[in-house]
C-alpha positions in Angstrom: 99.8 100.0 17.8 103.0 99.3 20.0 104.9 102.4 21.5 108.5 102.9 21.8 109.1 105.1 24.9 112.0 107.6 23.7 113.9 108.8 26.5 116.6 110.3 24.9 118.9 106.8 24.7 118.5 103.9 22.3 118.1 102.7 19.1 114.7 103.9 18.8 114.2 104.2 15.0 116.0 100.6 14.1 113.4 99.1 16.6 110.5 101.0 15.0 112.2 99.6 11.7 112.0 96.3 12.4 108.4 96.2 13.3 107.6 97.8 10.6 109.0 95.4 8.4 107.0 92.5 10.2 103.9 94.7 9.6 102.5 96.0 13.2 102.2 99.7 13.5 104.7 101.4 16.3 105.6 104.8 17.1 108.9 106.2 18.9 106.8 108.4 21.4 107.3 110.5 24.7 103.7 111.4 25.1 101.6 109.8 27.9 98.7 109.7 26.2 100.3 107.7 23.7 101.7 105.5 25.7 98.7 105.2 27.8 96.6 104.1 24.6 99.1 101.8 23.1 98.6 98.0 23.4 102.2 97.0 24.3 104.9 99.0 25.4 108.6 98.6 24.6 111.0 100.5 27.1 114.8 100.3 24.9 117.6 101.9 25.8 121.4 102.3 25.2 123.9 104.1 27.1 124.7 104.5 30.9 122.0 103.3 33.6 122.1 106.8 35.9 121.6 108.8 33.0 118.8 106.4 32.0 117.1 107.1 34.9 117.9 111.0 35.5 116.1 111.1 31.4 112.9 109.3 32.7 112.5 110.8 35.8 112.1 114.1 33.7 108.3 114.6 32.3 107.4 113.8 29.1 105.4 115.4 26.4 102.7 115.1 29.2 103.0 116.5 32.9 104.4 113.1 34.5 107.9 111.9 34.3 108.0 109.0 32.0 109.3 106.9 34.7 105.9 106.9 36.3 103.9 106.1 32.7 105.9 103.3 32.1 105.1 101.9 35.8 101.4 102.4 35.1 101.7 100.7 31.5 103.5 97.9 33.9 100.3 98.0 36.5 97.7 98.0 33.5 98.6 94.8 32.3 100.1 95.5 29.0 102.8 93.7 27.6 106.0 95.8 28.4 109.4 94.5 26.7 112.6 96.2 27.8 115.5 95.7 25.4 119.3 96.3 26.7 119.4 98.8 28.8 115.4 98.8 29.1 115.6 95.6 30.2 118.4 97.0 33.3 116.2 99.4 34.0 113.7 97.3 35.2 115.5 95.6 38.3 116.2 97.4 41.7 119.7 99.0 41.6 122.4 99.1 39.3 126.3 99.3 40.4 127.2 101.4 37.2 129.0 104.4 37.9 127.9 104.3 41.3 124.5 103.0 43.0 121.4 103.9 41.0 118.2 103.2 42.0 116.2 101.5 38.7 112.2 101.0 38.4 111.9 98.0 40.8 109.5 96.3 38.2 111.8 93.0 39.2 113.5 92.9 41.9 117.5 92.5 41.3 120.5 94.2 40.5 122.6 94.7 37.8 126.3 93.8 38.1 129.7 94.5 36.2 131.1 91.8 34.4 133.9 90.4 36.1 137.0 88.7 34.6 137.6 86.3 37.7 141.3 85.9 36.5 140.6 85.0 33.0 142.6 87.6 31.0 140.7 86.2 27.4 137.9 87.3 29.1 136.5 90.7 26.6 134.7 93.5 28.6 132.3 94.4 27.0 130.6 91.6 26.1 129.9 92.1 22.4 128.8 89.9 19.1 126.7 86.6 18.9 126.6 84.3 21.6 124.5 81.6 22.0 121.0 81.3 24.2 119.5 78.8 26.5 116.3 78.5 27.0 115.9 77.3 31.0 111.7 76.7 30.2 109.2 77.8 27.6 108.0 81.2 26.8 105.9 83.0 24.3 108.4 85.5 24.2 110.9 82.9 22.9 108.5 80.3 20.9 110.0 79.1 17.8 113.6 79.6 18.8 115.7 76.6 19.4 118.1 75.9 22.2 121.4 77.4 20.8 120.1 80.0 18.4 122.6 82.9 18.5 121.8 86.9 19.2 123.8 89.9 19.3 125.0 91.7 22.5 126.8 94.4 23.6 126.8 95.4 27.0 129.2 95.6 30.0 126.5 95.2 32.9 124.2 92.1 33.6 121.0 91.4 35.4 120.6 89.4 38.5 117.0 89.0 39.0 116.6 88.3 43.1 114.3 85.4 41.4 116.1 83.5 39.0 112.7 81.7 37.8 112.1 85.1 35.7 114.8 84.0 33.5 113.3 83.0 29.9 116.9 82.6 28.3 120.6 82.5 29.7 123.9 83.2 28.0 127.5 82.1 29.0 130.3 84.7 29.1 132.6 84.2 31.7 129.8 83.2 33.8 126.1 82.4 33.1 123.8 85.2 33.4 120.2 86.8 32.6 120.1 87.5 28.8 115.8 87.6 28.9 113.1 87.6 31.6 109.5 86.9 31.5 107.0 87.5 34.1 103.6 87.9 33.9 103.3 90.9 31.6 106.7 91.9 32.0 109.1 90.3 28.8 113.1 91.9 28.5 116.3 90.9 26.6 119.6 92.0 27.0 120.4 91.6 23.7 119.5 93.6 20.6 116.5 91.9 18.8 116.7 94.6 16.0 120.2 93.1 15.1 119.9 89.7 16.1 118.7 88.7 12.3 115.9 85.8 11.8 115.6 85.1 15.3 115.4 88.8 16.7 112.8 89.2 14.6 111.0 86.3 15.2 111.5 87.7 19.1 110.0 91.2 18.4 107.1 89.6 16.6 106.0 86.9 19.1 105.9 90.2 21.5 104.2 92.3 19.1 101.7 89.1 19.1 101.1 88.9 22.7 
């Protein structure tokens, strides 16, 4: 079973429905025991970084903060998948609306897109854009370079170790659009809104 962490922010049901469509058992939950028993964990998210971390710091249906439950899942070695804001939360720090500490699973920063003198650059980065794959990863198996996925974000991840990037994208600058390190995987885009390519990525994660 795949546990989709419910901390009050994110397209929870759309991710759950996509997994069910693919034939995988999935449950939206804030119960620490359910998350512990799950074979895989998804950390989704839509909204502001600081608010999301504040919500994760609150106790779920168990006695401990959900942030601790997520970190325990990572440390246990089970596959964990961050989506959009969920990817950003895995990094060390975000500059969104001040400085906010993240889960620090993957060392790095979350930074705002800058126009850099280009008046045509739209922020937020919204819509379909192409991925490039700097290396092969099980998360992106079966996808070809240039495949398009759906983004909605004003901030991007910059991992300290660039080699963790599983996919990159260009919007005024090239940024890390997906990462993979040991049992931790994440994407900045929304696979549940990315058609066949997104479903393939969700299916790849569910079969890890």
